C-alpha positions, -999 to 999 in steps of 0.1 A, spaced: 100 781 -315 90 770 -353 127 757 -359 123 740 -327 89 721 -333 108 715 -370 135 701 -352 114 682 -328 94 668 -358 127 657 -377 141 643 -348 109 620 -339 110 610 -381 142 601 -382 136 577 -347 104 561 -367 124 555 -397 152 537 -376 123 519 -355 106 509 -389 139 496 -405 143 475 -375 104 464 -377 105 455 -415 140 433 -407 136 421 -371 139 385 -384 169 386 -399 186 408 -376 175 387 -348 189 361 -364 220 375 -376 224 387 -338 224 352 -323 248 337 -348 273 361 -341 268 369 -303 262 334 -289 296 316 -288 313 347 -278 288 347 -245 291 315 -240 329 317 -237 327 347 -217 303 336 -193 324 300 -190 360 317 -184 355 348 -169 352 361 -134 317 376 -127 329 412 -128 341 408 -164 313 390 -175 289 416 -163 313 446 -177 317 425 -211 285 409 -222 266 441 -222 294 456 -248 294 422 -266 255 426 -267 251 464 -281 283 463 -306 268 430 -324 234 440 -325 248 474 -343 268 453 -367 233 434 -374 212 464 -379 239 480 -401 239 444 -425 199 450 -422 204 491 -436 229 475 -459 200 449 -471 172 477 -470 190 502 -490 200 480 -522 182 479 -553 164 452 -567 153 418 -553 177 396 -567 205 416 -551 188 422 -515 184 384 -515 219 382 -521 231 401 -495 206 383 -470 218 348 -476 254 357 -484 254 373 -446 235 347 -425 254 314 -449 286 333 -438 275 334 -402 262 304 -398 297 288 -409 313 309 -385 294 301 -358 292 266 -367 331 264 -365 337 285 -337 309 263 -316 332 233 -327 362 251 -316 348 261 -283 334 230 -275 364 210 -284 394 232 -271 374 257 -251 385 290 -266 372 311 -296 390 322 -330 422 341 -323 460 339 -338 464 310 -326 436 289 -339 442 303 -374 480 296 -372 470 258 -365 446 261 -394 474 277 -418 499 251 -410 476 221 -411 480 199 -444 451 179 -459 457 147 -443 462 167 -409 428 183 -412 411 150 -422 427 130 -387 416 161 -370 379 160 -379 379 120 -375 393 127 -338 368 154 -328 334 153 -350 313 138 -325 276 129 -331 267 152 -303 281 180 -320 263 173 -352 232 167 -336 237 200 -321 239 215 -355 209 197 -369 185 209 -342 201 247 -347 191 240 -387 156 229 -377 152 257 -355 162 280 -379 138 264 -397 111 270 -375 116 308 -373 115 313 -411 82 290 -410 69 314 -385 88 350 -394 53 367 -397 42 360 -366 74 373 -348 73 403 -372 38 412 -362 50 401 -327 82 429 -329 55 456 -344 33 459 -312 60 459 -288 74 490 -306 42 509 -308 58 529 -285 75 560 -290 93 551 -260 106 518 -276 123 535 -307 144 556 -283 158 528 -268 165 513 -301 184 544 -311 201 548 -277 216 507 -284 225 515 -319 245 546 -303 258 525 -277 265 498 -298 283 522 -324 305 533 -295 316 499 -284 319 489 -323 341 515 -325 362 510 -292 369 474 -300 387 482 -336 403 508 -318 415 483 -286 420 454 -312 446 480 -329 467 478 -298 462 440 -294 442 446 -265 429 412 -247 391 431 -242 387 438 -277 385 398 -287 354 389 -267 332 421 -275 335 412 -314 319 389 -338 331 361 -349 341 372 -386 359 402 -368 379 379 -345 386 361 -375 400 387 -397 415 406 -370 434 373 -355 444 366 -393 460 401 -399 478 397 -364 491 365 -374 507 375 -402 521 405 -386 536 385 -361 550 360 -385 570 388 -406 580 402 -370 597 367 -365 612 369 -399 630 397 -387 640 390 -357 656 358 -371 673 380 -397 688 404 -373 700 377 -343 734 370 -343 746 345 -371 781 340 -360 790 309 -342 801 322 -308 842 319 -299 852 295 -275 885 306 -253 883 281 -228 858 243 -228 864 226 -195 833 215 -190 818 181 -180 789 187 -160 768 164 -180 732 177 -176 725 217 -168 689 230 -167 677 259 -164 642 266 -153 628 300 -162 597 311 -139 571 339 -144 558 366 -124 569 346 -88 575 366 -58 600 353 -32 577 373 -6 551 347 -10 570 317 -9 572 299 24 611 295 16 615 321 20 603 329 55 565 335 39 538 327 68 521 307 44 533 268 34 534 277 -1 568 252 -6 564 220 16 585 202 -14 614 228 -18 616 229 19 621 194 22 650 197 -3 667 222 12 664 205 49 681 174 28 710 195 20 701 195 -19 689 228 -22 708 259 -23 686 294 -16 699 327 -25 687 353 -5 691 388 -21 687 383 -63 668 407 -83 653 406 -119 666 434 -140 633 448 -154 598 440 -151 588 425 -186 591 391 -193 609 399 -229 634 429 -214 644 396 -189 649 373 -214 668 392 -237 690 403 -210 694 371 -189 699 347 -225 724 367 -235 757 388 -229 733 418 -230 729 441 -196 728 473 -180 763 483 -191 760 470 -230 758 498 -257 745 478 -286 709 462 -291 703 427 -272 703 408 -305 737 417 -316 757 393 -285 766 358 -282 732 341 -273 735 317 -240 723 283 -261 744 288 -292 777 290 -266 765 256 -249 756 244 -283 795 254 -295 805 242 -262 791 204 -273 765 204 -251 729 189 -265 705 222 -264 664 216 -253 639 242 -249 605 233 -233 581 259 -228 544 269 -216 546 304 -229 536 319 -259 552 306 -290 543 338 -318 531 371 -315 543 399 -295 554 383 -267 565 350 -283 585 359 -313 617 367 -289 611 333 -267 604 316 -298 634 328 -317 659 320 -291 641 283 -288 647 280 -325 686 279 -319 686 245 -296 689 212 -312 648 204 -296 622 229 -289 591 220 -278 560 239 -267 532 228 -251 508 248 -274 504 271 -299 495 301 -284 499 339 -282 495 364 -262 453 366 -272 451 338 -247 452 343 -210 442 307 -205 471 283 -210 480 248 -203 489 239 -166 529 234 -161 529 201 -151 520 195 -193 557 203 -195 566 168 -181 553 143 -209 572 166 -230 606 165 -210 599 125 -207 597 121 -241 633 133 -244 651 119 -219 661 88 -236 674 110 -261 702 134 -239 737 134 -252 769 129 -230 764 167 -223 729 186 -222 718 221 -215 679 226 -212 657 255 -210 624 251 -194 600 280 -190 571 281 -173 539 302 -170 544 304 -135 522 329 -113 512 349 -145 481 369 -141 452 354 -139 464 333 -112 431 312 -110 441 300 -146 477 288 -133 467 258 -113 444 228 -111 416 226 -88 435 201 -66 458 229 -53 433 254 -43 444 253 -9 441 288 7 411 311 2 404 347 8 399 341 44 428 328 49 446 366 41 449 393 72 452 423 50 426 452 54 410 451 19 380 437 2 373 397 -5 380 401 -36 416 414 -32 419 385 -2 412 362 -29 434 375 -55 464 370 -27 451 334 -21 448 326 -57 486 335 -60 498 315 -29 479 287 -49 501 291 -82 534 299 -61 520 262 -42 516 245 -71 549 261 -87 566 244 -61 553 208 -73 557 212 -108 598 226 -101 598 195 -77 583 175 -104 616 183 -130 639 178 -105 627 143 -96 639 134 -137 674 140 -125 678 127 -94 698 95 -102 714 117 -129 747 138 -126 730 172 -131 722 209 -118 695 227 -116 691 267 -117 653 279 -113 646 314 -110 620 338 -119 620 364 -147 604 391 -126 581 392 -91 553 409 -85 534 431 -59 507 414 -46 494 438 -21 529 429 -2 524 467 18 500 486 -3 466 485 -19 485 478 -53 487 445 -72 507 454 -104 542 460 -119 550 493 -129 580 518 -136 556 544 -122 546 526 -89 580 505 -86 589 488 -50 614 461 -40 584 436 -43 583 435 -80 620 427 -89 625 402 -59 630 366 -70 635 333 -60 672 319 -69 678 281 -63 700 261 -73 695 219 -64 723 197 -71 722 161 -76 741 134 -55 762 125 -80 770 160 -89 779 166 -54 796 137 -51 816 146 -82 821 187 -85 822 194 -43 842 226 -51 814 240 -66 788 232 -44 811 247 -20 813 281 -47 776 280 -47 769 280 -7 795 303 -3 776 331 -27 742 326 -7 741 365 8 757 384 -23 735 407 -35 730 399 -71 704 407 -103 702 384 -130 710 399 -162 744 386 -155 733 349 -149 748 342 -184 784 349 -163 773 321 -135 763 297 -157 793 294 -178 814 300 -147 796 270 -133 801 250 -168 840 260 -166 830 275 -205 848 310 -213 842 334 -243 856 368 -248 824 383 -231 828 363 -203 840 382 -170 849 368 -140 833 395 -117 803 391 -131 797 356 -119 778 354 -83 794 320 -77 831 335 -87 854 347 -60 864 377 -82 823 389 -82 819 423 -79 791 430 -53 794 468 -55 778 471 -89 751 491 -88 715 469 -99 696 499 -118 661 485 -131 641 511 -153 662 539 -135 655 528 -103 682 518 -78 671 488 -60 695 492 -29 678 525 -22 646 518 -29 626 518 4 597 498 1 609 464 1 606 428 11 623 411 43 658 401 37 671 367 50 707 361 55 722 323 62 
């Protein structure tokens, strides 16, 4: 019994010390908390769904409170008044500088410290920094900073009164135990954030302090740079061998979509009008729809390594040991371009960025990596494309990489394309899931607009445009599931649009090619062999070219199995509607 009483007394004494330390350093802790919590909270509220706000804000709250308390402990335990003051002012000054910097980034660019902002800082020279400050440093922002300085000054002036109020508030033992639970929870979330950040998780950055975001972002950028250099070193260096080059088509454009399923396209008989513009082009005989095409994988990187090289399911070497499509086109006399609204670096960006660097000209809409899910709209590619239309060569090959229907769907289109709502979705699921389907359909509608705008740039030129998506997405199509995974594999995850558009001049100059395309629309096909189709269309041959792998070639082998992550697509039961022209 005595031991139990001793334990209770010891515990109460420990809790009391925690309480006393907080009360004694309360103003310091609260200032640190404000500086490290506020901008991340504003970012979460502004850009997250209500559900994620409810989840992430409390996590950020307890984690940053835990960090602030730890710094107060450090200050308390350091001997000597001078050292204590050094810790106090250093921590407040660093937090204030990071707060002001991140507030500037948030107000001007609607983001926080992440790998993209750090990369931009690292790549900015003195002149660019000066121009940047001139453009974005406003009187309003300086006014906010001045207001905060005044507020902090007033807090220091009345800190004794604040501490007295907190002392009375924490006079109850219950308050002390609540403080202990808050610190335990904060320590858990802090550890969780650090652990998740080790794996570059999206959730962690929003529950960290600015200093944590800065350190982890810098580490990630350095890691990305190293990985990018290693990837460049591994890529095929020898120029591809051209065995036959009868290419004369002036403009060949490859548009790579993202996460777009043909099962949500009215062009493929979906019950909502998600493709008014592309449908109109098809009715005029300009657009040719392929009905039975699937992607070779469920991830963008895996797909890109296949569709842009000779690497496919039959390969026995690493993908980067095979000739690259843009290299072949360049060797055949084409001026090569790459425009992208996807990641320009990072885990998901290094591969496309490395391929883009092989082109004569490449441009990304903005600097971003996988930590940011709030990208630019795809229409921002159009000015980049327009800027190069006067710089075209005699023969041009373009890759245009869209962000398409990448999750979160609601961030993929402007407000003016918010046509469908959950009320339009006739599915036996809750309102949140119905809203997701509607948002996905809106992204498909916007994609229709973007592709049509790209096509408009080539209407008066000799041009052929090929559009397909990297992979599809299952969006509650036949079950309660919105995902892509090998474990839950279904045909809906890989059933993609595959479209050819031809200009009037192209149809006039190459009627036999148009006939070959038209005669192939019902063939079963997988896009890991698309390089063969593009080279066949362009009349370019290399030792790796195989006519049986070109879907528009009379020798095409339609019996080739379409295996996707071990799944035989044609033997899969759950698939979308198959059209036949």
